[in-house]
C-alpha positions in Angstrom: -18.2 -30.2 8.7 -16.2 -29.7 5.7 -16.9 -32.3 2.9 -14.8 -35.4 1.8 -14.2 -32.9 -1.2 -13.4 -30.3 1.2 -9.7 -32.3 2.3 -9.5 -33.5 -0.7 -8.5 -29.8 -1.8 -6.3 -29.6 1.0 -4.1 -32.2 1.1 -3.9 -32.0 -2.7 -2.6 -27.9 -2.0 -0.6 -29.1 0.5 1.4 -31.5 -1.2 1.9 -28.8 -4.0 3.0 -26.3 -1.6 6.0 -29.0 -0.9 6.4 -29.3 -4.1 7.0 -26.1 -5.0 9.1 -24.8 -2.0 11.4 -27.9 -2.9 11.6 -26.1 -6.3 12.9 -23.2 -4.4 9.9 -20.8 -4.7 6.9 -19.6 -3.0 4.2 -21.2 -3.3 1.9 -18.6 -2.5 -0.9 -19.2 -6.1 -0.8 -22.1 -6.8 -2.0 -24.3 -3.7 -4.9 -22.0 -3.9 -5.8 -22.8 -7.4 -5.5 -26.6 -7.3 -7.9 -26.2 -4.4 -10.1 -23.8 -5.9 -9.9 -26.3 -9.0 -10.8 -29.3 -6.6 -13.4 -27.8 -4.5 -14.6 -24.1 -5.2 -16.3 -23.2 -1.9 -13.1 -24.1 -0.3 -12.7 -20.7 1.7 -16.4 -21.7 3.0 -15.7 -24.8 4.5 -12.5 -23.3 5.6 -12.5 -23.7 9.2 -11.3 -19.9 10.6 -8.8 -18.3 12.3 -10.3 -17.2 16.0 -8.8 -13.9 14.8 -9.6 -12.9 11.1 -8.6 -10.0 9.5 -8.5 -8.3 6.1 -7.0 -4.9 5.3 -8.3 -3.7 1.5 -7.8 -0.2 -0.1 -6.0 1.1 -3.0 -2.8 1.6 -1.5 -0.8 0.8 1.2 -2.4 -2.2 1.5 0.0 -4.3 1.4 2.9 -2.0 4.2 -0.1 -2.2 6.6 -0.8 -6.2 7.0 2.5 -6.4 6.9 2.9 -4.5 9.6 -0.1 -5.8 11.4 0.7 -9.5 10.9 4.5 -8.3 12.7 2.9 -6.5 15.7 0.9 -9.5 16.0 3.8 -12.1 15.9 5.6 -9.9 18.3 2.8 -10.1 20.7 3.3 -13.3 20.6 0.1 -14.9 18.4 0.9 -18.0 15.9 -0.5 -15.8 12.8 -0.6 -16.8 8.7 -0.7 -14.2 6.3 -0.1 -13.3 2.4 2.6 -11.4 3.4 3.7 -11.0 -0.7 1.1 -9.3 -1.5 -0.4 -12.6 -3.4 -4.3 -10.9 -3.1 -6.6 -12.4 -4.9 -8.8 -15.4 -4.3 -6.0 -18.5 -4.9 -3.8 -15.6 -2.2 -6.4 -15.7 -0.1 -6.9 -19.4 -0.5 -3.4 -20.2 0.1 -3.1 -18.4 3.4 -6.4 -20.4 4.5 -4.1 -23.3 3.2 -1.5 -21.9 6.2 -3.4 -22.2 8.6 -4.9 -25.1 8.3 -3.6 -28.5 9.7 -3.3 -31.6 7.8 -6.3 -33.2 9.0 -7.9 -29.5 8.4 -8.0 -27.9 12.3 -6.9 -24.6 12.5 -3.3 -24.3 13.9 -3.0 -20.4 14.4 -4.2 -17.7 16.4 -4.8 -15.2 13.9 -5.1 -14.7 9.8 -4.3 -11.3 8.1 -5.7 -11.5 4.6 -4.5 -8.8 2.6 -7.3 -8.4 -0.2 -7.7 -6.9 -3.6 -10.1 -4.3 -3.6 -11.5 -5.6 -7.0 -11.7 -9.3 -5.3 -12.9 -8.5 -2.6 -16.6 -9.6 -3.7 -14.4 -13.1 -3.7 -13.1 -12.5 -0.4 -15.1 -11.5 2.2 -18.0 -12.9 2.1 -16.3 -16.3 2.9 -13.3 -15.6 5.2 -15.8 -13.6 7.1 -13.2 -11.4 8.4 -13.9 -9.9 12.6 -12.5 -6.1 10.9 -11.8 -5.0 8.1 -9.2 -2.3 8.0 -10.0 0.2 4.3 -6.8 2.5 3.8 -8.7 4.7 1.3 -10.3 4.5 -2.1 -8.5 6.6 -4.9 -8.4 6.9 -8.8 -6.2 3.7 -10.1 -5.4 1.8 -12.6 -8.4 2.4 -15.8 -7.5 -1.4 -16.6 -7.4 -2.2 -13.3 -10.3 -0.7 -11.0 -12.7 1.3 -13.6 -13.8 4.0 -10.6 -13.5 4.8 -7.1 -17.0 4.6 -7.4 -17.5 1.1 -8.6 -14.8 -0.8 -6.1 -16.6 1.7 -3.0 -19.6 -0.5 -5.0 -17.8 -4.3 -4.5 -16.6 -3.6 -1.3 -19.7 -2.1 0.7 -22.1 -5.2 -1.1 -19.8 -7.5 0.0 -18.4 -7.1 3.1 -20.2 -9.0 6.2 -21.9 -6.4 8.0 -20.4 -8.6 11.0 -16.9 -7.2 10.8 -16.1 -4.3 12.3 -15.1 -1.6 10.0 -12.0 0.4 10.6 -12.0 3.6 8.0 -9.7 6.8 7.2 -12.2 9.9 8.1 -9.8 12.3 5.7 -10.2 9.8 2.2 -14.4 10.9 1.7 -15.4 8.5 -0.5 -14.2 5.1 0.9 -15.2 6.7 5.2 -18.9 6.3 3.5 -18.8 3.0 3.9 -20.7 -0.2 5.8 -23.0 3.0 7.7 -25.4 0.0 8.6 -22.0 -1.8 10.5 -20.4 -1.2 13.4 -17.6 1.7 12.5 -14.4 3.3 13.3 -12.8 6.2 12.2 -9.1 7.1 12.5 -6.8 10.0 10.6 -4.4 12.7 11.0 -5.4 16.5 12.6 -4.3 19.6 11.0 -0.8 20.6 10.5 1.4 23.1 10.3 1.8 22.7 6.0 -1.9 21.6 5.7 -3.6 23.5 2.7 -7.4 24.6 2.1 -7.8 24.1 -1.5 -7.1 21.0 -3.9 -3.5 21.6 -5.7 -2.8 18.1 -7.4 -4.0 16.5 -10.7 -5.9 14.6 -9.5 -9.2 15.0 -6.8 -11.7 12.9 -6.9 -14.0 14.9 -4.7 -14.4 17.8 -5.1 -18.3 18.0 -5.4 -20.6 16.8 -2.1 -21.6 13.3 -3.3 -25.0 14.2 -1.5 -26.2 18.0 -3.0 -23.3 18.0 -5.3 -21.9 21.2 -3.7 -18.4 22.5 -4.1 -17.3 21.1 -0.5 -15.2 23.3 2.1 -11.8 21.5 3.3 -11.0 22.9 6.5 -7.8 21.9 5.7 -6.3 19.3 2.8 -3.2 17.1 2.6 -3.4 15.7 -1.1 -5.4 15.1 -3.9 -9.1 14.7 -1.7 -7.1 13.7 1.6 -8.0 16.5 4.9 -11.2 16.9 6.8 -13.7 18.5 4.6 -17.6 19.8 5.3 -20.8 20.8 2.5 -21.8 23.8 3.3 -25.3 23.1 1.6 -26.2 19.8 3.5 -23.6 19.8 6.5 -22.2 16.8 5.0 -18.6 16.5 7.1 -15.7 14.3 7.3 -16.5 11.7 10.9 -15.6 12.0 13.9 -12.2 10.7 14.8 -12.2 8.1 18.0 -7.5 7.4 17.0 -6.5 11.1 15.6 -2.5 11.9 15.2 -2.6 15.4 17.0 1.4 15.9 16.6 4.3 14.4 14.1 7.7 15.1 14.9 9.8 13.9 11.8 13.0 15.3 14.2 12.3 13.2 17.1 10.8 10.6 15.0 7.6 10.4 17.3 3.6 10.8 16.8 1.4 11.6 18.9 -2.4 9.8 18.8 -4.8 11.2 20.9 -7.8 8.9 21.7 -10.3 10.5 23.7 -8.3 12.7 26.6 -5.8 10.6 26.2 -3.1 11.4 24.1 0.1 8.7 23.6 3.0 9.1 21.9 4.3 6.5 19.7 7.9 5.5 17.6 7.7 7.5 13.8 8.3 4.6 11.9 9.0 6.6 8.8 8.5 10.3 7.5 6.5 10.0 4.2 3.5 11.2 4.9 1.6 8.2 3.3 3.1 5.6 5.7 2.6 8.4 8.6 -1.0 6.9 8.0 -0.1 3.6 7.2 0.9 3.9 10.8 -1.4 5.6 12.0 -4.5 2.8 10.2 -2.4 0.0 12.2 -2.2 1.3 15.3 -5.8 1.8 15.8 -6.4 -1.7 14.4 -4.8 -2.8 17.3 -6.1 -0.9 19.7 -9.4 -1.8 18.4 -8.5 -5.6 19.1 -7.9 -5.2 22.3 -4.2 -4.2 22.2 -3.1 -1.4 25.7 -1.8 1.8 24.9 1.8 0.7 26.1 1.9 -2.2 24.2 1.3 -1.0 21.4 4.1 1.7 21.6 6.2 -1.6 22.0 5.3 -3.3 19.0 5.5 0.1 17.1 8.6 0.1 18.3 10.0 -3.1 17.3 8.6 -3.2 13.1 9.8 -0.8 10.4 8.0 -0.4 6.9 8.5 -3.9 4.3 11.7 -3.9 2.4 10.1 -4.2 -0.3 8.4 -1.2 0.7 11.0 0.7 1.3 14.7 0.3 1.7 17.9 1.9 1.7 21.9 0.8 1.9 24.7 3.5 2.1 27.9 3.4 0.7 30.7 5.7 0.4 28.6 8.6 1.5 26.1 7.4 -1.0 22.5 6.5 -0.2 21.1 4.1 -2.9 17.0 4.0 -2.3 14.5 1.4 -3.2 11.1 3.0 -3.0 7.5 1.8 -4.8 6.4 3.7 -6.7 2.7 1.6 -7.7 2.6 1.3 -11.5 -0.6 2.8 -13.6 -2.1 4.8 -10.0 -0.6 8.3 -10.9 -2.1 9.3 -6.7 0.3 6.5 -5.4 3.6 7.2 -7.9 2.9 11.2 -7.0 3.2 10.3 -3.7 6.0 9.1 -3.9 7.6 11.5 -6.2 6.4 14.4 -3.5 8.4 12.2 -1.2 11.7 11.6 -3.0 11.3 15.3 -4.0 11.3 17.0 -0.2 14.4 14.1 1.2 17.4 16.2 2.0 20.1 16.4 -0.3 21.3 16.4 -4.2 19.5 13.3 -6.1 19.3 11.2 -8.5 16.3 9.3 -9.7 15.4 6.3 -12.2 12.1 5.5 -13.0 11.7 1.7 -13.4 7.7 1.7 -13.3 6.3 0.2 -16.7 4.6 -3.4 -15.3 6.1 -6.4 -16.0 2.8 -8.6 -17.0 1.6 -5.7 -19.0 4.8 -5.8 -20.9 4.2 -9.1 -22.4 1.1 -7.4 -24.9 1.7 -4.2 -24.4 -1.8 -3.3 -23.2 -1.1 -1.4 -21.2 -3.3 2.5 -20.9 -0.3 4.8 -21.0 -2.1 8.0 -20.1 -1.2 7.2 -16.3 1.8 8.7 -17.0 0.3 11.9 -18.2 -1.1 12.6 -14.7 2.0 11.9 -12.4 3.4 15.1 -11.4 6.5 14.6 -12.8 7.0 18.7 -11.6 8.4 17.3 -8.1 11.7 16.6 -9.7 11.6 20.2 -11.3 14.1 21.7 -9.0 17.9 21.8 -8.9 18.5 19.2 -5.7 17.3 16.8 -8.4 20.7 16.7 -10.7 19.0 13.5 -12.8 15.8 11.8 -13.4 16.3 8.4 -16.1 13.1 7.4 -17.4 13.8 3.5 -18.2 11.3 0.6 -20.0 9.6 0.2 -22.3 7.0 3.3 -22.1 10.5 5.5 -21.1 9.8 7.8 -23.7 6.3 8.5 -22.5 8.1 9.5 -19.4 10.6 11.6 -21.4 7.8 13.6 -22.8 6.0 14.2 -19.3 9.6 15.4 -17.6 9.8 17.7 -20.6 6.1 19.1 -19.8 6.8 19.5 -16.4 9.6 21.7 -17.2 12.5 19.6 -16.3 16.0 20.7 -18.4 16.1 18.4 -20.8 20.1 17.3 -20.2 18.4 16.3 -16.4 17.1 13.3 -18.8 18.4 10.5 -19.8 16.5 7.6 -21.2 17.2 3.6 -21.4 14.3 1.0 -23.0 16.5 -1.2 -20.9 15.1 -0.7 -16.4 18.7 -3.0 -15.6 21.0 -1.4 -18.2 19.5 2.3 -17.0 21.8 1.7 -13.7 24.8 2.3 -15.3 23.3 5.7 -16.3 23.2 7.0 -13.0 25.4 10.3 -12.3 27.2 9.2 -8.6 29.5 12.2 -8.3 28.2 15.1 -6.1 25.3 13.2 -5.5 23.8 12.1 -2.0 21.3 9.5 -2.8 19.9 7.6 -5.6 16.4 6.6 -5.4 15.3 3.4 -7.9 11.7 4.3 -8.5 9.4 0.8 -9.3 6.0 -1.2 -9.9 5.0 -3.6 -7.5 5.9 -6.2 -9.9 9.5 -5.3 -10.9 11.2 -5.1 -6.9 13.7 -7.8 -8.7 14.7 -6.4 -11.0 14.8 -3.0 -8.8 17.1 -5.1 -6.6 19.0 -6.2 -9.3 20.1 -2.7 -10.3 20.6 -1.6 -6.9 22.7 -4.2 -6.9 25.1 -2.7 -9.9 24.9 1.1 -8.9 26.3 -0.2 -5.1 29.2 -2.2 -7.2 30.0 0.9 -9.0 29.8 2.6 -5.7 31.9 0.3 -4.3 34.5 0.1 -6.9 34.5 4.4 -7.3 32.7 4.1 -10.8 
């Protein structure tokens, strides 16, 4: 039974959310802070929804948790989710607060939690999820996450053994999580453009974590993502219950094999990282209990969140906002590759410097030199605009990558940089922004759209 302190904290948090909403703000963080101050074990005392899903991982967790929430809602369930990415303890507590009525009873069918991987030790034991979905573990910001092996140890230690864990078999680090729990694996089978040797600047898992022998990749997608085997001790990628066998970008279809059955799903996005996100969502829905036909219908109704990718076409020029996660060279390099491989002549604006870090100027800038700017050293990328406080670091990295200096421009103001974009003869303009900079990127996009509408 919940304590009197719990009920006081719940009412105070709900009142604060009401006030914050009246002030025109979302109220995704502060209610959780208040609840935690008044009742430190609020998460442990809170009643749980009939279905609780946690999503974590270095990259993709916001997209996956949003897509899962969309599917559950479209199937008729009442769901609460921390959609905006408020994924540390106060945000997850606010999520729980939203799932309860004023008397402390659960009012929803399901809760979906996006969980910051480093903060998972303070969330997973108390949320006690039915399912933990892990997108993968990569090298990320040194300041935030140190090393993938450290994050692995946090999740492995603090995830309750009772949770069914849904893992990416193509990502060696996270696929070894929770060996004593019930585990299910998904992945993408061999594709025509796969490689067999690491080729990126960053590839963390080249040696066997068991015996130290150089790993053999049956196929490699990017960084250390692929199907792997150790020629010495036999360690190998896990068998996949859910396997994407065919990706048809022309027809926008994705074929998934499950046992002896193959099912064709709508493909919601052509970028490989978003295909992995979709495979993750399909696998999770199947494990929750949805039939293939139901999942097909649900996938057909969803799209990648606008805060991660959106497009607007004006007078023949398409302006695209695409998340390019700051201080994460792996994530941003995959966005670079996606942009570079899109058709047409492209101008690219970089707005990737973290808004919160710039206040004290403590960001570690070395990650910029791990970014694969070589992706932009091609004829159809006609302009690269480096913007923000560290624009000159980005320019130096562009020059190291061999991009001609006449294609590079710099501006310490991201918004002002939108006026520098070359629009004549360009088919696409890409605004690549950090997680914290979405609002700023919208302002940049509006300036470019206005120029297109005015013919300037």
